[in-house]
N, C-alpha and C positions, 0 to 999 in steps of 0.2 A: 938980219938976213931977211931977204923978201921971199917968201913962199906963196905960191899960188895953188889953188885946188886944180888937180889934174883930171880932166873928164875923158872917158874913153873915146877914141876917135878924134881927138883934138878939140879945141875950144868950141868948134862949130859943128863937127861931124855928127856927135850923138843927137843934138837937138834938131838938125836938119833931117836926119832919118826919121826921128819920131814925128816931125811935122808931116813928112810925106805919107808915113803909115796912117796918121790921123786923118789926112785929106783922103786917102783911098778908102779908109773905113767908113768915112761919112758918105762918100760916092756910093759904095756898096750898099749901104742902109737905106739911102734915098731910092736907089734903082730897086732894090729888093721890095720896099714898101709900095712903090709905085706900081710894080708888077703885081703885087697881091691885091691891090685896090683894083687894078684893071681887070684881073681875072674874076674878082667877086662881084663887080658891079658891070660887067660885060661892056668894056670899052670898044666895042666893035661889033661886026657880024659874027653870029655863033655859027660854027660848022656843024654842030650837033643838032639832029632833027628828032622831034618827038615821035615816037611810034606807038601805035594803040597798044594796049595791053594784050597779051596773048588771049585767046578764046579757048576753053577747054571744049573739045568736041566729045559728046556722049554718043556712042554708038548702041542702039538698042539690040539687045541679043534676045533670041527667043527663050521665053521662060516656060517652065513646065506649068502645064495647065492642071488644075484639079477637077477632075469630073465627079460629080456627087453620085454616090453609090446607094442604091436603095437597100435599107436594112429592113429585114423582116423579123419579127419577134414571134 
């Protein structure tokens, strides 16, 4: 009796699907890595502008004045 191993999806179906999934996975990895490198090393003009740090404003308020008093003994 001649018996052959049966693979899901026919003799070619499973390996073909696996091949396409592997190709898609490689494309996603390459595109994702390229995007990360592009954002890290600034592959173009940046839309963000540097703004100066905020300056704290100090408003002088009138302070109580101490007037010397004469002490007599």
